[in-house]
C-alpha positions in Angstrom: -0.1 0.1 -0.1 1.8 3.2 -1.4 1.3 6.7 -0.5 1.9 9.1 -3.0 1.8 12.9 -2.0 0.5 15.8 -4.4 1.0 19.7 -3.1 0.7 22.8 -5.0 1.5 25.3 -2.3 -1.9 26.0 -1.0 -3.4 22.7 -1.2 -2.3 18.6 -1.1 -3.7 15.2 -0.2 -1.8 12.1 0.4 -3.8 9.1 -1.4 -3.2 5.4 -2.5 -3.5 4.3 -6.1 -4.6 1.2 -7.2 -5.0 -0.1 -11.0 -5.0 4.3 -12.0 -7.5 4.2 -9.4 -7.6 6.3 -6.3 -8.6 4.1 -3.6 -7.8 6.0 -0.4 -7.0 10.1 0.0 -6.7 12.7 2.4 -7.2 16.1 1.6 -5.4 19.3 3.3 -5.0 23.0 2.8 -2.1 24.9 3.9 -2.9 27.4 6.4 0.4 29.6 6.5 3.6 28.9 6.6 4.0 26.4 9.0 0.6 24.5 9.0 -1.5 22.2 7.4 -5.2 21.8 8.1 -6.3 18.3 7.2 -9.9 18.6 6.3 -11.1 15.0 4.7 -10.2 11.2 4.4 -11.9 8.8 2.4 -11.1 5.4 2.2 -13.4 3.3 -0.3 -14.7 0.2 0.8 -12.0 -1.8 -0.8 -9.7 -1.0 1.3 -12.2 -0.9 4.4 -10.4 -2.1 7.9 -7.0 -2.7 6.2 -5.8 0.8 8.2 -5.7 3.1 4.7 -7.3 5.9 6.9 -4.7 6.0 9.8 -1.9 5.2 7.8 -2.4 8.2 5.7 -2.6 10.2 8.9 0.3 8.7 10.0 1.7 10.1 6.4 0.8 13.4 7.2 2.2 13.1 10.5 5.7 11.9 9.3 6.0 14.7 6.6 5.0 17.2 9.1 7.8 16.2 11.4 10.2 16.1 8.3 9.2 19.8 7.6 8.8 21.5 11.2 4.9 22.4 10.7 1.9 21.8 12.7 -1.1 20.3 11.8 -5.1 20.8 12.5 -7.1 18.0 12.4 -10.6 19.5 11.1 -11.6 16.3 9.8 -13.3 14.0 12.1 -11.5 10.5 11.5 -7.9 12.7 11.4 -9.3 14.2 14.8 -10.2 10.6 16.4 -6.1 9.5 15.3 -5.0 12.5 17.0 -7.3 11.8 20.4 -6.5 8.3 20.5 -2.8 8.5 19.9 -0.7 11.1 22.0 2.3 10.7 20.5 1.5 12.4 17.8 0.7 15.3 19.8 4.0 17.0 18.7 2.7 18.1 15.8 -0.6 19.5 17.1 
């Protein structure tokens, strides 16, 4: 399950593609130079129960740590991951 990223400097996404089709995605928007807002996570039923959504959020956390960014989890799914995993609080 390879997670890819697209970013145009204003908004971006982490996504999983299978057979040329987006089967999972988590989108974000930039809020200044040091913060991203996760605004949506969607996983196709093909990947339900395989942890794809959480893997997308973790990839965003890794990205934030690499770049020295903070994350505002507006998306309810992403917020639930942060609520359950206090080890990610450094990027909040």
